[in-house]
N, C-alpha and C positions, 0 to 999 in steps of 0.2 A: 893056718890055721887062726882063731881069734875066739872069743869068750865073749858069751852072748849075755843079757841082762840075768839070766835064768841061771848061771854058773854051766850052761851047758856048751861043749865044744865044738866049732862049728868049721868045716873044712871048703873051700873054696879055690879054684886055679889060679887065681890072682889075674885075669884076663877080663878087662871090664867089658860089659856088653857092648856088640857093636849096634848102633842105631840105625833103624832102617832107613836106606837110602831113598833121597827124595830126588826126583827127575830135575835135570837141569836144562833151562831155556835160554838161551842165548839171546839178548835184548834186539827187539825188532830194529831193523836196520831202515831209515826214514829214507824214501826214495831221491833220486838226485835231480832236481830239476834242472833242465838242460835249456840253457837262456838260446833263443831262436832270433834271428835277423825279422825286422820288420818289414817285408816285402813292400808294403804300402808307402812306405818312406824313398822321397827321392834321395837319389847318392850321386855324388858330383865324380866324375871319374879321376881316379888319383888318389881317390879317400882311401888312407890303411886299415886293415884290420884292427878292430880296438882293444885287441886280447894281446897282453905284454908278451913281446917274444916272436908275436907274429909277423910275417912280411908279406901276407898276402895284399895286394894292389887291387879296388876296385877298377872295372874297365865297362863292363856295360852287367844290367840284369842278365843278361843270355848267357855270358859265360859266368858268372860268379854267384848268381842266385837262383839258376833253372838249373832242374837234371843233376846228374852226378859226376860231371865234366872236373878235371884237374882244378880247374878255378873254383869251385866248389867247396873245396877242401882247406881247413885252417891248416895251417905247417905248425900251430903250438897246442892245437888242443885236437880231439876225433870229431867235434861236434863243426858245422859250417862256421865260417867265418863272418864276425859281425863288424857291419861297417857305420852302422847309425850309432849315434848318443844314448846309450843307456838305453832302460828297456821300454815297455810301455807303461810299465808301473810309475817309472823313475822320470817320464814325460809328462809334464802338464801342461792342456791344450790350452792357449792363450785365445781371446778373440779379439779381431782387430777389426775396426772400421774401414770400409772401402769405398770409394767415391772414384768418378771419371768425370771427364768432359772430352770434348771433341774438338777439332777441327778439320778441315776440308781432307787431309790427306792424314791424318793421326785422331788415335785415341788416348787419350793420357788416364794411367788409372794411379791412385794414389791409397797407399794402402799405409793406413796409419797405425806404426810400428816403433815405437819409443825404444831406445837402446837395442834396435834390432844388431845381431851380430854380422858384421859385413864380412867376416870371413866364412863363415858355417852358411848362411843363409844361401841357397839355391832358387834359382829363376829358370824355367825351360819353356821356349816357346815352339810351338807347333803352329800350322796353319789355322786350324780352326778351334785351338786351347791356348790357355798358357797355365803351367803347373808351378807351382811354388811352395816353399816349405821355409818361413820366416823362424830362427833360433833365436832366445830372448837369452839372458843371465837366469841361474835358478833352475835350470832343464825345462825350460818352457818353450814351445814351437807353437806356430799358426801354417798349417797346412790347407792349399786349397786347390781345385781348379775351376776354371773360368771355362766355360763352354760358349765361344764368342758367338756374338749377332753375327757377325760377316767377318770375310776370311782376311787374314793379315801375313806381311811380309816376314819370315820368322829371321832371316838374316838383315833386314836393316829395322827389327826392334829391337830395343835396348832395357837396361832399367839401371838406378841407382839408389843406392842405398842413403840416405841420409841422416840427421839427429834424430828428427822425430817420425820421419817417414819412409817409407818405399816406392818410388816413381816408376812405373810402366811405360814407356812410351812405344807404342804400337804402332806400326806403320802400315794402314789399310791397302791390302791387294787393290781395291779401286778406289774409288773416290765419293761414294755415295754415303748418307747418312743412316747411322746406326740409331735404327731406334730406341734399342736399349743395350746395355751391355754386354750381356747374355741374350742367346737366343732362349726361346719360352715355346712351350705347344698351348699356352694360352691364347686366348683371342682378345689381344690387346686393340681392337678397331682402327680407326683412323689416326690412334695417338704416333707423333712421330716428333724427334728433336730437331729445331734449327739451328741455324748457326747466327751467333750475335754478331754484333759490330765490331766486337774485341777479337771475332775469330771462333770462340767458345758458345758450346750449346747455351739455348735461350729462344725466349720466346718475345720479349722485348726488343725492338729495334733490330728485327733478325733481316737477315739478305734472304735471298730466294734459297729456298731447299734445293739441295744435289742429289739427283734421283740417276739412278742407274737405267739401261736402256727400257727392262721390263716396266719399271714403276712409271717411265717416262709415256709408255703406250698406256698404260694404264690412265695416266692421267689426262690422257687427251682424249681419251673415248667421252 
């Protein structure tokens, strides 16, 4: 019971009114981004998954990066293993100058890549291609595939990582001259590179051009 300002007595149950319920909406949960391996990056056999605690070892693309076989499962995380270094956003693409010269038996390619990481950089030789990914400090890399002008012997071809560049030594499958380093669909006319006195390509003091049987027949016509 209480007394109002006018002197009248009022009665109440003593229970405060219950406010209207407000609907409760849980906060939206941001979708979880699943990091995936970049299949365009060449991986060296024996590379371990970079997720901490996972023991998956890279054997080949067919075993570890394609399909849903045992080798495509990360033992530490439900997602597939990741063998590359960092995500696409973390990798900054570098630009390197590429030069070359040839001798009778070899084509020498210089990739001007200062401070290249010798342990992580990868070079793969095929008969008609050379694929390489060169890694640098600060998550930088330079990747390229060379579609070669002529065939090479992959087993006899080598490379070396130096202080300021990476040298590729491509062993020719035959002894003919390469007009260009890479094959092209454009008409380049009668352009051809000759061998200089020192064995390198050039036009001054050049030796006789080395041709295969097909081009020898064309020259004889």
